[in-house]
C-alpha positions as protocol buffer text, in pm:
chain_id: "A"
residue {
  index: 1
  type: MET
  ca { x: 0 y: 0 z: 0 }
}
residue {
  index: 2
  type: GLY
  ca { x: 129 y: 341 z: -93 }
}
residue {
  index: 3
  type: LEU
  ca { x: 117 y: 653 z: 121 }
}
residue {
  index: 4
  type: PHE
  ca { x: -148 y: 804 z: -104 }
}
residue {
  index: 5
  type: GLN
  ca { x: -369 y: 497 z: -56 }
}
residue {
  index: 6
  type: ILE
  ca { x: -330 y: 503 z: 321 }
}
residue {
  index: 7
  type: LEU
  ca { x: -408 y: 874 z: 349 }
}
residue {
  index: 8
  type: GLU
  ca { x: -660 y: 869 z: 63 }
}
residue {
  index: 9
  type: VAL
  ca { x: -513 y: 1190 z: -77 }
}
residue {
  index: 10
  type: ASP
  ca { x: -498 y: 1293 z: -438 }
}
residue {
  index: 11
  type: CYS
  ca { x: -296 y: 1556 z: -620 }
}
residue {
  index: 12
  type: SER
  ca { x: -575 y: 1815 z: -617 }
}
residue {
  index: 13
  type: THR
  ca { x: -576 y: 1811 z: -237 }
}
residue {
  index: 14
  type: LEU
  ca { x: -198 y: 1847 z: -208 }
}
residue {
  index: 15
  type: ASN
  ca { x: -154 y: 2091 z: -497 }
}
residue {
  index: 16
  type: PRO
  ca { x: -169 y: 2414 z: -287 }
}
residue {
  index: 17
  type: ILE
  ca { x: 86 y: 2280 z: -38 }
}
residue {
  index: 18
  type: ILE
  ca { x: 318 y: 2148 z: -309 }
}
residue {
  index: 19
  type: SER
  ca { x: 290 y: 2477 z: -501 }
}
residue {
  index: 20
  type: VAL
  ca { x: 394 y: 2678 z: -195 }
}
residue {
  index: 21
  type: LEU
  ca { x: 689 y: 2447 z: -137 }
}
residue {
  index: 22
  type: LYS
  ca { x: 793 y: 2433 z: -501 }
}
residue {
  index: 23
  type: HIS
  ca { x: 738 y: 2796 z: -600 }
}
residue {
  index: 24
  type: GLY
  ca { x: 776 y: 2968 z: -261 }
}
residue {
  index: 25
  type: PHE
  ca { x: 1023 y: 2806 z: -27 }
}
residue {
  index: 26
  type: MET
  ca { x: 1249 y: 2627 z: -275 }
}
residue {
  index: 27
  type: PRO
  ca { x: 1347 y: 2942 z: -470 }
}
residue {
  index: 28
  type: ILE
  ca { x: 1416 y: 3125 z: -146 }
}
residue {
  index: 29
  type: ILE
  ca { x: 1641 y: 2843 z: -33 }
}
residue {
  index: 30
  type: GLN
  ca { x: 1804 y: 2791 z: -372 }
}
residue {
  index: 31
  type: ILE
  ca { x: 1860 y: 3155 z: -468 }
}
residue {
  index: 32
  type: GLY
  ca { x: 1798 y: 3381 z: -169 }
}
residue {
  index: 33
  type: ILE
  ca { x: 2026 y: 3217 z: 86 }
}
residue {
  index: 34
  type: PRO
  ca { x: 2331 y: 3200 z: -146 }
}
residue {
  index: 35
  type: ILE
  ca { x: 2288 y: 3567 z: -237 }
}
residue {
  index: 36
  type: ILE
  ca { x: 2266 y: 3663 z: 131 }
}
residue {
  index: 37
  type: LEU
  ca { x: 2581 y: 3460 z: 211 }
}
residue {
  index: 38
  type: ILE
  ca { x: 2782 y: 3623 z: -67 }
}
residue {
  index: 39
  type: VAL
  ca { x: 2661 y: 3975 z: 21 }
}
residue {
  index: 40
  type: LEU
  ca { x: 2748 y: 3925 z: 389 }
}
residue {
  index: 41
  type: GLY
  ca { x: 3091 y: 3791 z: 296 }
}
residue {
  index: 42
  type: SER
  ca { x: 3151 y: 4091 z: 72 }
}
residue {
  index: 43
  type: ILE
  ca { x: 3049 y: 4330 z: 349 }
}
residue {
  index: 44
  type: ASP
  ca { x: 3291 y: 4159 z: 590 }
}
residue {
  index: 45
  type: LEU
  ca { x: 3570 y: 4183 z: 334 }
}
residue {
  index: 46
  type: GLY
  ca { x: 3491 y: 4550 z: 268 }
}
residue {
  index: 47
  type: ARG
  ca { x: 3508 y: 4629 z: 639 }
}
residue {
  index: 48
  type: ALA
  ca { x: 3840 y: 4450 z: 668 }
}
residue {
  index: 49
  type: VAL
  ca { x: 3985 y: 4637 z: 369 }
}
residue {
  index: 50
  type: ILE
  ca { x: 3870 y: 4970 z: 509 }
}
residue {
  index: 51
  type: ALA
  ca { x: 4029 y: 4882 z: 844 }
}
residue {
  index: 52
  type: SER
  ca { x: 4362 y: 4825 z: 660 }
}
residue {
  index: 53
  type: ASP
  ca { x: 4456 y: 4534 z: 884 }
}
residue {
  index: 54
  type: ASP
  ca { x: 4629 y: 4259 z: 687 }
}
residue {
  index: 55
  type: LYS
  ca { x: 4544 y: 3991 z: 940 }
}
residue {
  index: 56
  type: GLU
  ca { x: 4176 y: 4087 z: 935 }
}
residue {
  index: 57
  type: VAL
  ca { x: 4174 y: 4102 z: 553 }
}
residue {
  index: 58
  type: LYS
  ca { x: 4309 y: 3746 z: 531 }
}
residue {
  index: 59
  type: ALA
  ca { x: 4048 y: 3626 z: 780 }
}
residue {
  index: 60
  type: ALA
  ca { x: 3772 y: 3803 z: 587 }
}
residue {
  index: 61
  type: GLN
  ca { x: 3895 y: 3650 z: 260 }
}
residue {
  index: 62
  type: SER
  ca { x: 3886 y: 3308 z: 418 }
}
residue {
  index: 63
  type: ARG
  ca { x: 3530 y: 3366 z: 544 }
}
residue {
  index: 64
  type: LEU
  ca { x: 3423 y: 3493 z: 201 }
}
residue {
  index: 65
  type: ILE
  ca { x: 3564 y: 3184 z: 28 }
}
residue {
  index: 66
  type: LYS
  ca { x: 3388 y: 2955 z: 278 }
}
residue {
  index: 67
  type: ARG
  ca { x: 3060 y: 3143 z: 232 }
}
residue {
  index: 68
  type: CYS
  ca { x: 3090 y: 3117 z: -147 }
}
residue {
  index: 69
  type: ILE
  ca { x: 3143 y: 2742 z: -118 }
}
residue {
  index: 70
  type: TYR
  ca { x: 2841 y: 2715 z: 113 }
}
residue {
  index: 71
  type: ALA
  ca { x: 2636 y: 2925 z: -130 }
}
residue {
  index: 72
  type: VAL
  ca { x: 2720 y: 2698 z: -424 }
}
residue {
  index: 73
  type: ALA
  ca { x: 2644 y: 2389 z: -213 }
}
residue {
  index: 74
  type: ILE
  ca { x: 2307 y: 2527 z: -103 }
}
residue {
  index: 75
  type: PHE
  ca { x: 2225 y: 2626 z: -461 }
}
residue {
  index: 76
  type: PHE
  ca { x: 2275 y: 2270 z: -585 }
}
residue {
  index: 77
  type: VAL
  ca { x: 2116 y: 2092 z: -287 }
}
residue {
  index: 78
  type: VAL
  ca { x: 1765 y: 2149 z: -423 }
}
residue {
  index: 79
  type: THR
  ca { x: 1854 y: 2004 z: -763 }
}
residue {
  index: 80
  type: ILE
  ca { x: 2037 y: 1707 z: -613 }
}
residue {
  index: 81
  type: VAL
  ca { x: 1748 y: 1626 z: -378 }
}
residue {
  index: 82
  type: GLN
  ca { x: 1497 y: 1641 z: -665 }
}
residue {
  index: 83
  type: LEU
  ca { x: 1718 y: 1418 z: -878 }
}
residue {
  index: 84
  type: LEU
  ca { x: 1764 y: 1161 z: -603 }
}
residue {
  index: 85
  type: THR
  ca { x: 1397 y: 1152 z: -510 }
}
residue {
  index: 86
  type: SER
  ca { x: 1292 y: 1110 z: -872 }
}
residue {
  index: 87
  type: LEU
  ca { x: 1543 y: 828 z: -920 }
}
residue {
  index: 88
  type: LEU
  ca { x: 1430 y: 657 z: -600 }
}
residue {
  index: 89
  type: GLY
  ca { x: 1063 y: 698 z: -691 }
}
residue {
  index: 90
  type: ASN
  ca { x: 1118 y: 554 z: -1038 }
}
residue {
  index: 91
  type: THR
  ca { x: 1329 y: 268 z: -902 }
}
residue {
  index: 92
  type: GLN
  ca { x: 1074 y: 181 z: -634 }
}
residue {
  index: 93
  type: SER
  ca { x: 783 y: 174 z: -878 }
}
residue {
  index: 94
  type: ALA
  ca { x: 983 y: -31 z: -1131 }
}
residue {
  index: 95
  type: GLU
  ca { x: 1088 y: -289 z: -872 }
}
residue {
  index: 96
  type: THR
  ca { x: 747 y: -336 z: -714 }
}
residue {
  index: 97
  type: GLY
  ca { x: 539 y: -284 z: -1026 }
}
residue {
  index: 98
  type: ASN
  ca { x: 327 y: -43 z: -820 }
}
residue {
  index: 99
  type: GLN
  ca { x: 243 y: 282 z: -996 }
}
residue {
  index: 100
  type: ASP
  ca { x: 127 y: 443 z: -669 }
}
residue {
  index: 101
  type: ALA
  ca { x: 488 y: 449 z: -552 }
}
residue {
  index: 102
  type: ASN
  ca { x: 561 y: 709 z: -820 }
}
residue {
  index: 103
  type: LYS
  ca { x: 238 y: 909 z: -769 }
}
residue {
  index: 104
  type: TRP
  ca { x: 398 y: 1160 z: -533 }
}
residue {
  index: 105
  type: TRP
  ca { x: 652 y: 1251 z: -803 }
}
residue {
  index: 106
  type: GLU
  ca { x: 373 y: 1304 z: -1056 }
}
residue {
  index: 107
  type: CYS
  ca { x: 201 y: 1538 z: -807 }
}
residue {
  index: 108
  type: TRP
  ca { x: 527 y: 1729 z: -760 }
}
residue {
  index: 109
  type: LYS
  ca { x: 575 y: 1770 z: -1135 }
}
residue {
  index: 110
  type: ALA
  ca { x: 212 y: 1875 z: -1187 }
}
residue {
  index: 111
  type: ALA
  ca { x: 225 y: 2154 z: -927 }
}
């Protein structure tokens, strides 16, 4: 039995929730957070350069590089999670022969 059969839920019921997740929260996580990290790192570096302290500039550069790496990782997390879940959903439905196992992915794509 699939989750949709247990809960007796169809895509029309979940569509508003999935739309908010897909078109509201995911873009904020995928685009907004990396932009904030890079802007904050740039501000820190600017303050260090204005202070003219070499030690502080090196520390700010290090923080900026780390924040850029975190920003790139966060940007790709959404894509990687979607890819893995689609692969797992397709694999599960192919192995069991149950089309309901892949129904959640169809709801996600339809939203």
